[in-house]
N, C-alpha and C positions, 0 to 999 in steps of 0.2 A: 504494500500500500504506500502511496506517495501523497505528500501534502504540499499543495501550492503555497506560495508565500503570503496568501491572503485567504480569507474565508468569505465567499460570496453570500450576500443576504437574499438575493432574488432567485436562487436556484440551489438545489442540492447536487452534490457530485461525489464521485468516487474515482480515483485515479490509481491504476495499478501498473506495475512494470511486469511484463511477461517475458520469460527467457526460455529459449529452446536451443540447446547446444551453444553455439557462439552468437546466436541472434537474439536481439532484444527489441521489444517495442513497448509502447505505452497504450493502454486503453483507458479512456475516460468516459464514464457514464454520467449523463446530466439529466436532471429532472427539474423542470420549472412548473410549479402548480398552475393549472389552468384557471383556478379561481382568482388568481392575481392578474391585474392588467399588465400588459407588456409595456415597459417604460424604458427611458434612457439609461437608467441604472443597470437594468438587465443587460443591455447591449454593451455597456462599459465593462461590466463584470465578466461577461462571456468573452469579450475581446481580451481581457486580462488573462483568462484561463488559456485561451489560444496562444497568447504570447508566452506564457509559462511553458506550455507544451512544446512550442517551437524552439524555445531556448534549450531544451534537453538534448538536442542533436540526435534524437532517436525517432524512428518512424512512429506515428501515433494514429489512433482511430478515436474519434469522438462519436458516441452514439447516445441515444436516449430520447426523451420526450420533452421538447422545449415549449410545447403548446403555443406555437406561432403558426398562423394559417399560411403554410408554405405552398398551398395549392392555389393561392390567389396572388399571382406575381405582381399585380398592381397595388396591392394593399401596402400601406406605409410600413408596417412592421415587417412584412416579408421583404420589402425593398431594403430596409435597414439591416435585416439579418443577412441577406445575400451580400450586402456591402461589407459586412464584417468578415464573412467567409472569403470574399474576394481579396481582402487585405492580406489574408494568410494563404492565398492560392489554394483554398479548399473548395471542394465541390460536394453538393448534396447528392447522395446516391439512393435516396428513398423517394418513391412517388406514391401517391395515394392508393394505387392499385396493388402495390407490393407491401405496404405497411400493415403489420398485424395489429398495430395500435390505432389505426385510422377508424373513424366512424363515418360511414357513408362516403368513403373515398376522400375525406379531408386529411391532408398530410400534416401531422404534428411531429412525427418521429424523424430522427436524423441519423445519418451514417456518413461520417466525414473522414475518410482515410487520408492520411498524409503521404501515402506511397502509391 
């Protein structure tokens, strides 16, 4: 288990380093409660988590449920979330049809591999 240098208030997370032979990577699981409004603080804290993961110089995967309507590309929260991903050269790999956590094909779950 790994601990970033800060404790986010807008989401829960768990970061672990996984090793197999000589290879290592980091997996971060994130959960942002859907009962809370998406706000600037979430995007700041999520960006800080991505900065931390990027600083480790190891491949990483971020997965979980951020409760941001990623199936609505024009929605301001979706635009801002994608801007954060873009800043770290990350790509969302889950769409509404693939996500086991989706309701009526609304995408809230994320899979962001760094490799």
